[in-house]
C-alpha positions as CSV (number, residue, x, y, z in Angstrom):
1,X,0.0,0.0,0.0
2,X,1.3,3.5,-0.8
3,X,1.8,5.9,2.0
4,X,-1.1,8.0,3.2
5,X,0.2,11.6,3.7
6,X,-0.8,13.4,6.9
7,X,-0.5,17.1,7.7
8,X,0.0,17.7,11.5
9,X,-0.4,21.4,12.5
10,X,0.8,22.9,15.7
11,X,3.5,20.2,15.8
12,X,5.6,22.0,18.5
13,X,2.7,22.1,21.0
14,X,2.0,19.5,23.6
15,X,-0.2,17.2,21.4
16,X,1.8,17.9,18.3
17,X,5.0,16.9,20.0
18,X,3.5,13.7,21.3
19,X,2.3,12.8,17.8
20,X,5.9,13.5,16.6
21,X,7.1,11.0,19.2
22,X,4.8,8.4,17.6
23,X,6.2,9.0,14.1
24,X,7.8,5.5,13.9
25,X,4.4,4.0,14.6
26,X,2.8,6.1,11.9
27,X,5.5,4.9,9.5
28,X,4.8,1.3,10.4
29,X,1.2,1.8,9.5
30,X,2.1,3.3,6.1
31,X,1.5,7.0,7.1
32,X,3.9,9.7,6.1
33,X,3.6,12.7,8.5
34,X,4.3,16.4,7.6
35,X,4.9,18.1,11.0
36,X,4.4,21.9,10.7
37,X,4.0,24.8,13.0
38,X,3.2,28.5,12.5
39,X,6.7,29.3,11.3
40,X,6.5,26.6,8.6
41,X,2.9,27.3,7.4
42,X,0.4,30.0,8.4
43,X,-2.9,28.1,8.6
44,X,-4.8,31.3,8.6
45,X,-3.6,31.8,5.0
46,X,-6.1,29.8,2.9
47,X,-4.2,29.8,-0.4
48,X,-0.8,28.9,1.2
49,X,-2.4,25.9,3.0
50,X,-4.2,24.8,-0.1
51,X,-1.0,25.0,-2.1
52,X,0.9,23.0,0.5
53,X,-1.8,20.3,0.6
54,X,-1.9,20.0,-3.2
55,X,1.9,19.8,-3.5
56,X,2.2,17.1,-0.9
57,X,-0.9,15.1,-1.7
58,X,-2.3,15.4,1.8
59,X,-5.1,12.9,2.6
60,X,-5.4,13.6,6.4
61,X,-5.1,16.7,8.5
62,X,-4.6,16.5,12.3
63,X,-5.2,20.1,13.5
64,X,-3.6,20.5,17.0
65,X,-2.9,24.2,16.4
66,X,-4.8,26.4,18.8
67,X,-4.8,29.6,20.8
68,X,-5.0,28.2,24.3
69,X,-4.1,31.2,26.6
70,X,-7.6,31.2,28.3
71,X,-7.1,34.5,30.2
72,X,-5.2,36.3,27.4
73,X,-8.0,35.5,25.0
74,X,-10.3,37.9,26.9
75,X,-7.9,40.7,25.6
76,X,-6.5,39.2,22.4
77,X,-10.0,38.4,21.0
78,X,-9.1,38.9,17.3
79,X,-6.0,36.6,17.5
80,X,-7.9,33.9,19.4
81,X,-10.7,34.0,16.8
82,X,-8.3,34.0,13.9
83,X,-6.5,30.8,15.1
84,X,-9.4,28.9,16.8
85,X,-12.1,29.8,14.2
86,X,-10.9,31.3,10.9
87,X,-8.0,29.0,10.5
88,X,-10.2,26.0,11.3
89,X,-12.8,27.2,8.8
90,X,-10.0,27.3,6.2
91,X,-8.9,23.7,7.0
92,X,-12.5,22.5,6.8
93,X,-13.2,24.1,3.4
94,X,-10.0,22.7,2.0
95,X,-10.8,19.3,3.5
96,X,-14.2,19.3,1.9
97,X,-12.9,20.4,-1.5
98,X,-10.0,17.9,-1.6
99,X,-11.8,14.9,0.1
100,X,-9.4,15.1,3.1
101,X,-10.2,13.5,6.5
102,X,-9.9,16.2,9.2
103,X,-9.2,15.5,12.8
104,X,-9.7,18.7,14.9
105,X,-9.1,19.1,18.7
106,X,-11.6,21.1,20.7
107,X,-12.2,21.6,24.4
108,X,-14.4,21.0,27.4
109,X,-14.7,24.7,27.7
110,X,-17.4,24.8,25.1
111,X,-19.7,23.9,28.1
112,X,-20.8,26.2,30.9
113,X,-19.9,23.8,33.7
114,X,-23.4,23.7,35.3
115,X,-24.0,20.0,34.5
116,X,-24.6,17.4,37.2
117,X,-23.2,14.5,35.2
118,X,-20.4,14.0,32.7
119,X,-21.1,15.8,29.4
120,X,-22.0,13.7,26.4
121,X,-21.4,14.9,22.8
122,X,-25.0,15.9,22.2
123,X,-25.2,18.2,25.3
124,X,-26.0,21.9,24.8
125,X,-22.9,24.0,24.4
126,X,-22.7,27.4,26.2
127,X,-19.1,28.7,26.7
128,X,-18.5,31.2,29.5
129,X,-15.2,32.6,28.3
130,X,-13.9,33.9,25.0
131,X,-11.5,31.0,24.5
132,X,-14.4,28.6,24.7
133,X,-16.5,30.7,22.4
134,X,-13.8,30.7,19.7
135,X,-13.3,27.0,20.0
136,X,-17.1,26.5,19.6
137,X,-17.1,28.7,16.5
138,X,-14.4,26.5,15.1
139,X,-16.5,23.4,15.8
140,X,-19.6,25.0,14.2
141,X,-17.6,26.0,11.1
142,X,-16.5,22.4,10.6
143,X,-20.1,21.1,11.2
144,X,-21.5,23.6,8.7
145,X,-18.9,22.7,6.0
146,X,-19.2,19.0,6.9
147,X,-16.0,17.4,5.6
148,X,-15.1,13.8,6.4
149,X,-13.7,13.9,9.9
150,X,-13.9,14.0,13.7
151,X,-13.8,16.7,16.4
152,X,-12.3,15.5,19.6
153,X,-13.1,17.5,22.7
154,X,-10.6,17.1,25.5
155,X,-9.7,18.7,28.8
156,X,-6.8,19.7,31.1
157,X,-4.1,18.6,28.7
158,X,-0.6,18.1,30.0
159,X,2.6,16.5,28.7
160,X,6.3,16.4,29.2
161,X,6.4,19.0,26.4
162,X,5.4,22.7,26.4
163,X,3.7,24.7,29.2
164,X,1.1,23.0,31.4
165,X,-0.2,22.6,34.9
166,X,2.1,19.8,35.8
167,X,5.3,21.7,34.9
168,X,4.0,24.8,36.6
169,X,3.4,23.0,39.8
170,X,6.9,21.4,39.7
171,X,8.5,24.8,39.0
172,X,6.6,26.5,41.8
173,X,7.6,23.9,44.2
174,X,11.3,24.8,43.7
175,X,10.7,28.3,45.3
176,X,7.5,28.0,47.3
177,X,6.8,26.2,50.6
178,X,3.1,26.7,50.3
179,X,0.5,26.9,47.5
180,X,-3.1,27.8,47.2
181,X,-4.9,25.7,44.6
182,X,-8.6,25.9,43.5
183,X,-10.7,22.9,44.6
184,X,-14.2,23.9,43.2
185,X,-13.4,23.3,39.5
186,X,-13.9,19.7,38.6
187,X,-12.7,17.9,35.5
188,X,-10.3,15.3,34.3
189,X,-6.6,15.7,33.3
190,X,-5.6,14.4,29.9
191,X,-2.1,13.1,29.2
192,X,-1.3,14.2,25.6
193,X,0.5,11.0,24.9
194,X,-2.7,9.0,25.5
195,X,-4.7,11.3,23.3
196,X,-2.0,11.0,20.5
197,X,-2.3,7.2,20.7
198,X,-6.1,7.4,20.4
199,X,-5.8,9.6,17.3
200,X,-3.6,7.0,15.7
201,X,-6.2,4.3,16.7
202,X,-9.0,6.4,15.1
203,X,-7.0,6.7,11.9
204,X,-6.2,3.1,11.8
205,X,-9.9,2.1,12.2
206,X,-11.1,4.7,9.7
207,X,-8.6,4.2,7.0
208,X,-7.5,0.6,6.9
209,X,-9.5,-2.2,5.4
210,X,-8.3,-5.7,4.4
211,X,-9.0,-6.9,0.9
212,X,-9.7,-10.5,-0.2
213,X,-6.0,-11.3,-0.4
214,X,-5.6,-10.0,3.2
215,X,-3.7,-6.9,2.1
216,X,-4.1,-3.6,3.8
217,X,-5.6,-0.8,1.7
218,X,-6.9,2.7,2.1
219,X,-10.5,3.2,3.0
220,X,-10.6,7.0,2.5
221,X,-12.8,7.3,-0.5
222,X,-15.5,5.0,1.0
223,X,-15.9,7.0,4.2
224,X,-19.2,8.9,4.6
225,X,-18.9,12.7,4.2
226,X,-19.8,13.9,7.7
227,X,-18.0,15.0,10.8
228,X,-18.5,13.3,14.2
229,X,-17.8,14.7,17.7
230,X,-16.1,12.6,20.4
231,X,-15.0,13.2,23.9
232,X,-11.7,12.1,25.3
233,X,-9.9,12.6,28.5
234,X,-8.3,10.1,31.0
235,X,-10.6,8.2,33.3
236,X,-11.7,9.5,36.7
237,X,-12.4,13.0,38.0
238,X,-10.5,15.5,40.2
239,X,-10.2,19.2,41.1
240,X,-7.1,21.3,40.4
241,X,-6.3,20.9,44.1
242,X,-6.4,17.1,43.8
243,X,-4.3,17.2,40.6
244,X,-1.6,19.3,42.4
245,X,-1.6,17.0,45.4
246,X,-1.1,14.0,43.2
247,X,1.8,15.6,41.4
248,X,3.6,16.3,44.7
249,X,2.8,13.0,46.3
250,X,4.1,11.0,43.3
251,X,7.3,13.1,43.2
252,X,7.7,13.0,47.0
253,X,7.8,16.8,47.2
254,X,7.1,18.2,50.7
255,X,5.0,21.3,50.1
256,X,1.8,22.5,51.8
257,X,-1.2,22.7,49.4
258,X,-4.2,24.7,50.6
259,X,-7.6,24.3,48.9
260,X,-9.3,27.6,47.9
261,X,-12.4,28.6,46.1
262,X,-12.4,30.1,42.6
263,X,-13.7,33.4,44.1
264,X,-10.5,33.6,46.1
265,X,-8.4,33.5,42.9
266,X,-10.0,35.8,40.4
267,X,-8.9,35.5,36.8
268,X,-9.9,37.5,33.6
269,X,-11.7,34.5,32.2
270,X,-14.3,32.4,34.0
271,X,-13.8,28.7,34.1
272,X,-16.6,26.0,34.2
273,X,-17.0,24.5,37.7
274,X,-17.8,21.1,36.3
275,X,-16.5,19.9,32.8
276,X,-16.1,16.2,33.1
277,X,-16.5,14.5,29.7
278,X,-18.3,11.2,29.1
279,X,-16.1,8.9,27.0
280,X,-18.6,6.1,26.3
281,X,-18.9,6.9,22.6
282,X,-15.2,6.9,21.7
283,X,-14.6,3.8,23.8
284,X,-17.4,2.0,22.0
285,X,-16.7,3.1,18.4
286,X,-12.9,2.5,18.5
287,X,-12.7,-0.3,21.1
288,X,-10.3,1.5,23.4
289,X,-9.5,1.3,27.1
290,X,-8.7,4.6,28.6
291,X,-6.1,4.9,31.4
292,X,-6.9,6.3,34.8
293,X,-5.6,9.8,35.2
294,X,-3.2,9.1,38.1
295,X,-1.6,6.2,36.2
296,X,-1.0,8.4,33.2
297,X,0.3,11.2,35.4
298,X,2.9,8.8,36.9
299,X,3.9,7.8,33.3
300,X,4.3,11.4,32.3
301,X,6.4,12.3,35.3
302,X,8.7,9.3,34.7
303,X,9.2,10.5,31.1
304,X,9.7,14.1,32.2
305,X,12.7,13.1,34.2
306,X,14.0,10.6,31.7
307,X,14.2,13.2,28.8
């Protein structure tokens, strides 16, 4: 089977870097990955993206590029909208025109956090900050254009790469003896390595079929032209306070952690109080077992100190 060419945007971010670490697995499955970031290709430039895709015969786009500075988005609204909405709209239009399968990463922040049970994909969206609004607009653009593809909503992403809560806690512990951490925002951490593995699994299920001679072949042209939404995070739930406590306990760091309410730590952007995601659909459709968040945290911390 010939290689299936994949464009991976935001390749220097947390998820993009984890996908890069899986490049050997992609190669084994006959995928050829083009890892690009904003310095290589401006995804807000429709014509440049289209030219790149045509030149390299791209069949799959994995869009991990995003404006993720939740508080800054309240001020930098135009930039957040450009990256999280306009650029996504570009990718969706090109994907539709060129019969490309689009994988787009979204967020739990499209919900208002007032639910009493884990959010399913069909639940009403109602973002309470501008970051969440721009991510929702990106989702809506994809659904309106309706290329072949999936939208994966995820939450509280961390990794051994980039900036994230885990690294922030470890850095603060070097200079602080005591920390105040919010306990009334509930969600689930997501190890970006696990999410990267799931994306690879989705592609393998969607694109590989076996012919009568037991040879693997591409299934791209036979996929229905529609986009589906899935939820993915690690299993379990916790607060940011629980998350911090787990980081320090695993690492044997002696630091006092005080639970505080959101009102005692005001930020420019509001956060949902409850944004746990229900993963039943993605587990069923792709036959995956999702790791417990503490187990994945231990794995990430081991890798962090090995690298």
